[in-house]
RODOMAR-562333 format. One line per 10 residues: their letters; for each residue x, y negated, z of C-alpha. Coordinates in steps of 0.5 Angstrom, whole numbers, plus 2048, in hexadecimal, padded with zeros to 3 digits. Layout:
<pts>
A> X:Y:Z; ...;
</pts>
This chain:
<pts>
MKKITSILCL> 7AE:87A:7BD; 7AC:873:7BD; 7B1:871:7C2; 7B7:875:7BE; 7B4:871:7B8; 7B4:86B:7BB; 7BB:86C:7BE; 7BE:86E:7B7; 7BA:867:7B3; 7BD:863:7B9;
MFVLIMIFAL> 7C4:866:7B8; 7C3:865:7B0; 7C2:85E:7B1; 7C8:85D:7B6; 7CC:860:7B1; 7CA:85B:7AB; 7CB:855:7B0; 7D2:857:7B2; 7D3:859:7AB; 7D2:851:7A8;
PASASAPYQT> 7D8:84E:7AA; 7DC:853:7A6; 7D8:852:7A0; 7DA:84A:7A1; 7E1:84C:7A0; 7E5:847:79A; 7E3:849:793; 7EA:84A:791; 7F0:84E:793; 7F6:84A:796;
YTYSIDGKAL> 7FD:84C:794; 804:84B:793; 809:84E:78E; 80F:854:790; 816:853:78C; 814:858:787; 80D:854:785; 808:858:788; 802:854:78C; 802:856:794;
YSPDAYTPVK> 7FC:854:797; 7FC:84F:79D; 7F7:84D:7A2; 7F3:847:7A0; 7F7:840:7A2; 7F1:83C:7A0; 7E9:83E:7A0; 7E4:83A:79C; 7DF:837:7A1; 7DA:832:79D;
SIDAAYMGIA> 7D9:82F:796; 7D9:828:796; 7D4:825:790; 7D1:81E:78F; 7CB:820:793; 7CF:822:799; 7D3:81B:798; 7CC:817:798; 7CE:815:791; 7C7:818:78E;
DEEIMKEYYP> 7C3:814:793; 7C0:80F:78F; 7BF:80B:796; 7C6:80B:797; 7C8:809:790; 7C4:803:78F; 7C8:7FF:793; 7CE:800:78E; 7CA:7FF:788; 7C4:7FB:78A;
SLYSKYKSGD> 7C3:7F8:783; 7C3:7FF:780; 7BF:801:785; 7B9:7FC:784; 7B9:7FD:77D; 7B9:805:77E; 7B3:804:783; 7AF:7FF:77D; 7AF:805:779; 7B5:803:774;
KTSTEAFKEK> 7B7:809:770; 7BE:807:76F; 7BF:805:776; 7BC:80B:779; 7C1:810:775; 7C7:80B:777; 7C5:80B:77F; 7C4:813:77F; 7CB:813:77C; 7CD:80F:782;
LTISSPSDLE> 7CA:815:787; 7CF:81A:784; 7D6:81B:783; 7D8:81B:77C; 7DF:81E:77A; 7E3:81D:780; 7EB:81D:77F; 7EE:81B:786; 7ED:81D:78D; 7F1:81A:793;
TDDQQNVYIA> 7F1:818:79A; 7F4:813:79F; 7F7:813:7A6; 7F0:813:7A9; 7EE:819:7A5; 7E9:814:7A1; 7E8:818:799; 7E9:814:793; 7E6:817:78C; 7E7:814:786;
DTDNNRIIVL> 7E0:814:782; 7E3:813:77B; 7DD:813:777; 7D9:80F:77C; 7DF:80A:77C; 7E0:80A:783; 7E4:80C:789; 7DF:80F:78F; 7E2:80F:796; 7DF:814:79B;
DRYYKLKFII> 7E1:814:7A3; 7E4:81A:7A6; 7DD:81E:7A7; 7DC:81D:79F; 7D7:818:79F; 7D7:812:79B; 7DB:80C:79E; 7DB:807:798; 7DC:807:790; 7E1:803:78C;
ESFVNEQGIS> 7DE:801:785; 7DE:7FA:784; 7E2:7F4:786; 7E3:7ED:785; 7EB:7EC:782; 7F0:7E7:783; 7ED:7E3:77E; 7E6:7E3:781; 7E3:7E7:77C; 7DF:7ED:77D;
DGLTAPQGVF> 7E2:7F3:77C; 7E2:7FA:77D; 7E5:801:77C; 7E5:805:776; 7E6:80D:776; 7EB:80D:77C; 7EF:814:77D; 7F3:813:782; 7F3:810:789; 7F9:80F:78F;
ITSDKTVNGE> 7F8:80C:796; 7FE:809:79A; 7FE:809:7A2; 7FF:803:7A6; 806:801:7A8; 80A:7FC:7AB; 810:7F8:7A7; 814:7F3:7AB; 80F:7F3:7B1; 809:7F2:7AD;
LVPGRIFVCD> 803:7F7:7AB; 802:7F8:7A4; 7FC:7FB:7A3; 7FB:801:79E; 7F8:801:797; 7F4:805:792; 7F7:805:78C; 7F2:807:786; 7F5:80A:77F; 7F0:806:77B;
TNANRIVTFD> 7F1:80A:775; 7ED:808:76F; 7EF:801:771; 7F6:802:771; 7F8:800:777; 7F8:801:77F; 7F4:7FD:784; 7F5:7FD:78B; 7F0:7FC:791; 7F0:7FB:798;
RDGNFLAVIP> 7EE:801:79D; 7E7:7FE:79D; 7E7:7FE:795; 7E8:7F7:795; 7EB:7F4:78E; 7F3:7F2:78F; 7F6:7F2:788; 7F7:7F5:781; 7FD:7F8:77F; 7FD:7F8:777;
QPESELFEDG> 801:7FC:772; 809:7FB:774; 80D:7F8:76E; 814:7FB:76C; 818:7FC:766; 818:803:768; 811:804:766; 810:805:75E; 80C:801:75A; 805:803:75A;
AVYKPVAVAV> 806:807:761; 7FF:808:764; 7FF:807:76C; 7FA:80C:76F; 7FB:80D:776; 7F8:813:779; 7FC:814:780; 800:810:785; 804:810:78B; 807:80B:78F;
DQYDRMYVVS> 80D:80C:794; 80F:808:79A; 812:803:797; 80C:801:792; 80F:804:78C; 80A:807:788; 80B:80D:784; 806:80E:77E; 804:814:77A; 802:811:773;
STTYQGIIVM> 7FE:817:76E; 801:814:768; 808:813:76B; 80D:818:769; 814:814:76C; 812:816:773; 80F:813:779; 80E:80B:779; 811:808:77F; 80F:801:781;
TDTGEFTGFI> 80E:7FC:787; 808:7FB:78A; 807:7F5:786; 808:7F8:77F; 80F:7F7:77E; 812:7FD:779; 818:800:77C; 819:806:778; 817:80D:776; 819:813:77A;
GAQKATVGLW> 819:81B:77A; 818:81C:772; 816:823:770; 81B:827:76C; 818:828:765; 817:82F:762; 819:82F:75B; 817:836:757; 81B:839:752; 817:837:74C;
DIIWRRFQTE> 817:82F:74E; 81F:830:74E; 81F:833:747; 819:82E:745; 81D:828:747; 823:829:742; 81E:828:73D; 81B:822:73F; 81C:81B:73D; 820:816:742;
EQRALSEQIV> 819:813:744; 816:819:745; 81B:81B:749; 81C:815:74D; 814:816:74F; 814:81D:751; 81B:81C:755; 816:817:759; 813:81D:75C; 818:81E:761;
STEFNNISIN> 814:820:767; 80D:822:76A; 808:81E:76E; 807:81F:775; 7FF:820:778; 800:81F:77F; 804:81C:785; 805:81C:78C; 80A:81A:792; 80C:81C:798;
SDGFIYVTTS> 80E:818:79E; 815:818:79D; 814:815:796; 815:81B:792; 810:81B:78C; 80D:822:789; 80A:821:782; 806:827:77E; 806:828:777; 802:82D:772;
SIEEASVQSA> 804:82B:76C; 80B:82F:76C; 80B:835:767; 808:83B:76A; 80E:83F:767; 813:83B:76B; 80F:83B:772; 80E:843:771; 816:843:76F; 818:83F:776;
ITSKSTSGDY> 813:843:77A; 815:84A:778; 81D:849:778; 81C:846:77F; 81F:83F:77D; 821:83A:782; 821:835:77D; 81C:82F:77C; 81C:82E:775; 816:832:773;
APVKMLNAAG> 812:832:77A; 80B:830:77A; 80C:82C:781; 813:829:783; 815:825:789; 819:81E:787; 81D:819:78C; 81C:812:78A; 821:812:785; 81E:817:781;
DEIMRRNGFY> 822:81D:783; 81F:824:783; 820:826:78A; 81B:82C:78B; 81D:832:78F; 81C:838:78C; 81E:83E:791; 818:842:790; 818:849:78C; 815:845:786;
PPSGEVDMNK> 815:83D:785; 80F:839:787; 80B:83A:781; 804:83D:783; 802:844:781; 808:849:780; 804:84F:77D; 802:84B:777; 7FF:851:774; 7FA:852:77B;
VSVTDTITGP> 7F3:852:779; 7EF:84E:77D; 7E9:851:780; 7E4:84C:77C; 7E8:84B:776; 7ED:84E:772; 7F3:849:772; 7FA:84A:770; 800:845:770; 803:840:775;
STVVDVAVGP> 7FF:83C:779; 7FC:835:777; 7FE:831:77C; 7FA:82A:77D; 7FC:827:784; 800:828:78A; 7FF:826:791; 804:825:797; 802:829:79D; 804:829:7A4;
EGTWSIIDSK> 80B:82B:7A6; 80E:82B:7A0; 809:82F:79C; 806:82D:795; 801:830:791; 800:830:78A; 7F9:833:786; 7F8:837:780; 7F2:835:77C; 7F3:83A:777;
RSKTFTYDYD> 7F1:83F:77D; 7EE:83B:782; 7F4:83D:787; 7F8:839:78C; 7FF:83B:78E; 803:838:794; 80A:838:795; 80F:836:79B; 814:830:79A; 819:836:797;
GNLLFAFGDS> 814:838:792; 812:83F:795; 80B:840:793; 807:840:79A; 801:843:797; 7FC:842:791; 7F4:843:791; 7EE:841:78D; 7EA:843:787; 7E5:841:782;
GRQLGNISSK> 7DE:842:784; 7D8:83F:787; 7D9:841:78E; 7DB:83D:793; 7E2:83C:793; 7E3:83E:78C; 7E4:838:786; 7E0:838:77F; 7E4:83B:77A; 7E9:836:778;
GLAAITYQGD> 7E6:831:77C; 7EB:830:781; 7EE:829:781; 7F1:826:787; 7F3:828:78E; 7F5:824:794; 7F6:825:79C; 7F2:823:7A1; 7F5:824:7A8; 7F5:82C:7A9;
TMLLLDKTSE> 7F0:82C:7A3; 7F1:82D:79C; 7EC:82A:797; 7EB:82C:78F; 7E7:828:78A; 7E3:82C:785; 7E2:827:77F; 7DD:82C:77C; 7D8:82D:782; 7DA:826:784;
SFSVFQRTEY> 7DB:827:78B; 7E1:829:78F; 7E2:82F:794; 7E4:82F:79B; 7E9:834:79E; 7EB:835:7A5; 7F2:837:7A7; 7F1:83E:7AB; 7F5:841:7B1; 7FA:844:7AC;
GDILITALAH> 7FB:83D:7A9; 7FC:83A:7AF; 801:83E:7B2; 805:83E:7AB; 805:836:7AB; 807:836:7B3; 80D:83B:7B1; 80F:836:7AC; 80E:830:7B1; 813:834:7B6;
QNNREYDKSI> 817:835:7B0; 818:82E:7AE; 819:82C:7B5; 81E:831:7B6; 81A:834:7BC; 81D:83B:7B9; 81A:83F:7BF; 813:83D:7BE; 814:83E:7B7; 816:845:7B8;
EDWTEILKRN> 810:846:7BC; 80C:843:7B7; 80F:847:7B1; 80E:84D:7B5; 806:84C:7B6; 806:84B:7AE; 809:852:7AD; 804:855:7B2; 7FF:853:7AD; 803:853:7A6;
SNFDTAYIGI> 809:858:7A6; 80A:857:79F; 80B:84F:7A0; 812:84E:79E; 813:847:7A0; 811:849:7A7; 818:84E:7A7; 81B:848:7A4; 819:843:7A9; 81B:848:7AF;
GNALYRSGDY> 822:849:7AB; 823:841:7AB; 821:840:7B3; 826:846:7B5; 82B:843:7B0; 82B:83C:7B3; 82B:83F:7BA; 832:843:7B8; 82F:84A:7B7; 832:84B:7B1;
EGAISYYQAA> 831:853:7B1; 82A:852:7B3; 828:84D:7AD; 82B:852:7A8; 826:857:7A9; 820:852:7A8; 824:84F:7A2; 825:856:79F; 81D:858:7A1; 81B:852:79C;
YDVSNYSNAY> 820:853:797; 823:84C:799; 82A:84C:796; 82C:845:797; 82A:845:79E; 82D:84C:79F; 834:849:79C; 834:843:7A0; 833:848:7A6; 838:84D:7A4;
KEIRKEWISK> 83D:848:7A3; 83D:846:7AA; 83E:84D:7AC; 844:84E:7A7; 847:848:7AA; 847:84A:7B1; 84A:851:7AE; 84F:84E:7AA; 851:849:7B1; 852:850:7B5;
YILLIPVFVI> 856:854:7B0; 85A:84E:7AD; 860:851:7AD; 85E:858:7AA; 85B:855:7A4; 862:853:7A1; 865:859:7A3; 860:85D:7A0; 860:859:799; 868:85A:799;
VVVFLWSKFM> 868:861:79A; 862:862:795; 867:85E:790; 86D:862:792; 86A:869:791; 867:867:78A; 86E:864:788; 871:86A:78A; 86C:86F:786; 86C:86B:780;
KFAKKVNKRV> 874:86B:780; 873:873:781; 86F:873:77B; 873:870:777; 879:874:779; 875:87A:778; 873:878:771; 87A:876:76F; 87D:87C:771; 877:880:76D;
ATSGDKRTYG> 878:87C:767; 87F:87F:766; 87F:886:769; 87B:889:764; 878:88E:769; 871:890:769; 86D:88B:76C; 86A:88D:773; 863:88B:775; 865:886:77A;
QELLYVFHLM> 86A:883:775; 864:882:770; 860:87E:775; 866:87A:777; 866:878:770; 860:874:770; 864:86E:774; 869:86D:76E; 863:86D:769; 85F:868:76C;
FHPFDGFWDL> 864:863:76C; 868:865:765; 862:867:761; 865:867:75A; 86B:86C:75C; 867:86F:761; 862:872:75C; 867:873:757; 86A:878:75C; 864:87B:75F;
KHEKRGSVRA> 862:87D:758; 869:87F:755; 86D:881:75B; 867:884:75E; 868:880:765; 861:882:766; 85C:887:766; 854:889:767; 855:88B:76E; 858:885:770;
GATILGITLL> 853:881:76C; 84D:884:76F; 850:883:776; 851:87C:774; 849:87C:772; 847:880:778; 84B:87A:77D; 847:875:778; 840:878:77A; 842:878:781;
GFYYQNIGQG> 844:871:781; 83D:86F:77E; 839:874:783; 83D:870:789; 83C:869:786; 834:86C:786; 834:86E:78D; 83A:86A:790; 838:863:78E; 837:85E:794;
YILNPQGEYS> 831:85A:796; 833:854:792; 833:857:78B; 82E:85C:78D; 829:859:792; 823:85E:790; 827:864:791; 826:867:78A; 82A:86D:787; 82B:872:782;
TIFATMLSVL> 82B:87A:783; 832:87D:781; 82E:880:77B; 82C:879:778; 833:877:779; 835:87C:775; 830:87B:770; 832:873:770; 839:875:76F; 83A:87C:76B;
VPLALWVVAN> 834:87A:765; 837:873:763; 83E:877:763; 83C:87D:75F; 838:879:75A; 83F:874:759; 843:87A:758; 83E:87E:753; 83D:878:74F; 844:876:74F;
WCLTTLFEGE> 846:87D:74C; 841:87D:747; 842:876:745; 84A:876:745; 84A:87D:741; 847:87A:73B; 84B:874:73B; 852:877:73C; 853:877:743; 859:87B:746;
GSFKDIFIAS> 856:87D:74D; 852:883:74E; 84C:884:752; 851:887:758; 856:880:757; 850:87C:757; 84D:87F:75E; 854:87E:761; 855:877:75F; 84E:875:761;
TYSLAPLPLL> 84E:879:768; 855:876:76A; 852:86F:768; 84D:86F:76D; 853:86F:773; 852:868:774; 84B:869:776; 84C:86D:77D; 853:869:77E; 84F:863:77F;
MIPATIASNV> 848:865:780; 849:869:787; 84D:863:78A; 848:85E:788; 842:862:78B; 846:863:791; 847:85B:791; 840:85A:790; 83F:85C:797; 843:857:79A;
VISDEADIIS> 841:851:795; 83C:84B:796; 838:848:791; 83D:843:78F; 842:848:78D; 83D:84D:78A; 83F:84A:783; 846:84D:784; 844:854:785; 83F:853:77E;
LLVTFAFIWT> 845:850:77B; 84A:856:77D; 845:85B:77A; 844:857:774; 84C:857:773; 84C:85F:774; 847:860:76E; 84A:85B:76A; 851:85E:76B; 84E:865:76A;
GILLFFGMMV> 84B:862:763; 851:85F:761; 855:866:762; 84F:86A:75E; 850:865:758; 857:866:758; 857:86D:759; 853:86E:753; 857:86A:74F; 85E:86E:751;
THDYSLGKNF> 85A:875:751; 858:874:74A; 85E:86F:748; 859:86A:745; 85A:863:744; 857:85E:748; 852:85B:744; 850:863:742; 850:865:749; 84B:85F:74A;
GTTLGTILGM> 846:861:745; 847:868:747; 845:866:74E; 83F:862:74C; 83D:869:748; 83E:86D:74E; 839:869:752; 834:869:74C; 835:871:74C; 834:871:753;
VIIMFVALLF> 82D:86E:752; 82B:873:74C; 82D:879:750; 829:876:756; 823:875:751; 824:87C:74E; 824:87F:755; 81E:87C:757; 81A:87D:750; 81C:884:751;
STLLGKLVSF> 81A:885:758; 813:882:757; 812:887:750; 815:88D:755; 810:88A:75A; 80A:88A:755; 80C:891:752; 80C:894:759; 805:891:75B; 803:894:754;
VTNIVTEIQY> 805:89B:755; 802:89B:75C; 7FB:898:75A; 7FB:89E:754; 7FD:8A3:75A; 7F8:8A0:75E; 7F3:8A1:759; 7F4:8A8:757; 7F4:8AA:75E; 7ED:8A6:75F;
RA> 7EA:8AA:759; 7ED:8B1:75A;
</pts>
C-alpha cells in the first residue's frame, strides 16, 4: 500500500507539473470575423511574455536617478519635504501618452505628467532621459507635458550621411522640439503661421510623423481642419485629410432660426479632430480619430461601407487623398459585433480607436481603448486577428487604460497608462507563419505562399484570408479554376470576378464565332414570336369567336406594350380570363423561385435562397392584399371594376417580371462584378414596368381620371397596411383565446 500510495502521489505531482503550461495561456481569446459578423476563434498570433514597469526599467532606482536629478536628489536626502515628493514622482511614470521604437529597437515613452521622454534600450532598461535642455538662445528650457514622440532613421542624401532625429510633441508649450539620437538638443520648431489658421486658434501638437523627405505631419488636438503639414524647419505647407462632419437633423433645422453671426460660427465646425498618426516606409499616413459620432461609425460598419467618410482610421497619401483598401468583410474600424459583451465589462457601441501602428509586411494595427483590444489588418484591409481584454492578468490592460501601440521587430508593445507600464507580446509560431505567408506573397513567391497559407489553414480552418491568399497565388500562376474555388470559400466576390473574367475571356476566344450566331438566332426567334403574337391578337380582335386559352395568354404581349387599349379590351372585350391570369401568376412565382436558386455567385456569394413556400407567400400575399384592398376602396368610390376584373388586370400586369427576371437570372451566371449593376437594373426595370401597368390597369378598369386613380392607389396601399394590422391583431387575439381555453381545459382535467 505504501508503494501504491507513493506512485499515486508521484503521478499527481507530475500531472500538476505538466498541467502548468496550459494554465499559462493568454488571458484572452484571439478571433476574426466571418462574413455574417460572427466571431471565429483563432490561434493566438501574439502572446504576453512580460510587463515592464518603472522598477523593471530602472527608473525606480534612486542611485540611477540621482545622476539625472542631482540637485533634487541632494535636497531629497537633506529631508526637504517638497523635494522629497518631487523626487519620488521622478521614480515613477505618470500618465504616459505615447510609446515608440526606432530602427535599433530602442523604446521611447512620453512620460507626460513628469515632463520628459524616457528612452530604453532593446531590453527595456533605462538608456537616458530627455527632459531639460538649453535652447538656441542659450536659455535653460524643458519639456512641458509632452504627448507624442517620433524617431527618424539615419539616411544618405547626395552621398552624405544624415543622422536620425527624435521629434517630441511638447504639447503644453505649443511646439515641437528635436533632439539627436543621443538625446542632445537640436532645434525648436515653433507653432506654424498661416492665414489658414483662425484667429485665436490654439496649436497643441499631440502626435507627429515624419516621412523620408523630412515633411512633418502633425496632429493638433484642437485643430479640426485636418493634419498640419510643414517642413522640418516649421514652414507651414497646408492641411490634409480633413474629416467629414456629421450634422444632425436638429442642427439643420436650428440653423434656419440662427442669426448670420451664429450661423457663421456654427459652420466653422466642419470636421473632427484626429488623435494619432503613424507612417509606413512608402510615406503613406495612417491617422485615427475617436471624435466621430458613434451612430455614423456604426452605420458604416453595419452597411459594410468602403468609404472613408466616417472611418475611425484612414490611410492618406502625401496629398491627403484617402487611399485605404477596405476589401475585408467589414471596414477596418475595430469591433464588428458592437453588442458583444466583454468578459469583464458590459461595453457596447463601436470601438474607440486611439492609436495605430505599422507592422511588418504591410500589416497595421489599431487599438480600442474602450475594450482594451488590438485589431490587426493586412494591406488590403482584411482582419488578420483581434485579441485583448481588460483586467489585471499579464496580457490584459486596465479598463480604458490602453493608450499606445508600437512594433519592436517581431514583438508588439502595448502601453497601459492606468498601470503606468507597457506589456510585451511575443509573436507565436502561428503569427510567424502568417507574416511569412504575407512576405512570400508580397515578394511574388507564390508557390511558397501557398505552402504557408496551407499551414495556416491546418491551424485555423476558419481563416478566410488564408483562402484568399491561396486564391491569389493560384490566380497569379494562371490557375483560374483553382483560384475560383478558394475565392468562393472566402466569399471574395471581387477576386472571384477577376478570375472568372479570365476564364470567360478564354471561353469567348474559343467560341467567338458561335456567340454572334447565338445572339442572332435568339433575336430572330423573339422577333418571329412577337410577329406571331401580334398576328393572332389582331385576328382574334375582329373574329368575334370565343377566345381560347392560348389566345388569352398571347394577349398579354399586346397589353404590355399598349396598356390603355389593352386593359380596355381586357375588361370590355373579355380578352383575358382568370385561368390565363392564374397561369401568368404561376409563371411569375416560378420566375421568383428561379431567381432565388439560380442566381450566379457574383450576386449571391453566400448561396442564400428561399423555399418555394416562402416565395409563394412573398408574391401571393402582397397580390391578395392589393386586390382585396383595391376592391374594397373602389367599391366605395364608384369604381367600375369587379373583384374578378381587378384580379385579372393585376395578374396580367405581372407579365414583365418573369419576362425580364428569368433572362436576368440566367445572365447573372456569366457576368462579372462590373456588370452586376446591369442585372440589377434589368430587374428594377421589370418592377417599374409592372408598377406602371398596375397603375394604368386600375385606372382603365375603374374608369378613373389620373388624379383620382393616384389617390385611390395611395388609399389601396394604406388599406393593405390596415388589413395586415387587423390580421395580425386577430391572429394575436386568437392565439390568446386558444391559450386561454387550453389552460381552462388543463385546469379542469387537473381538478377532475
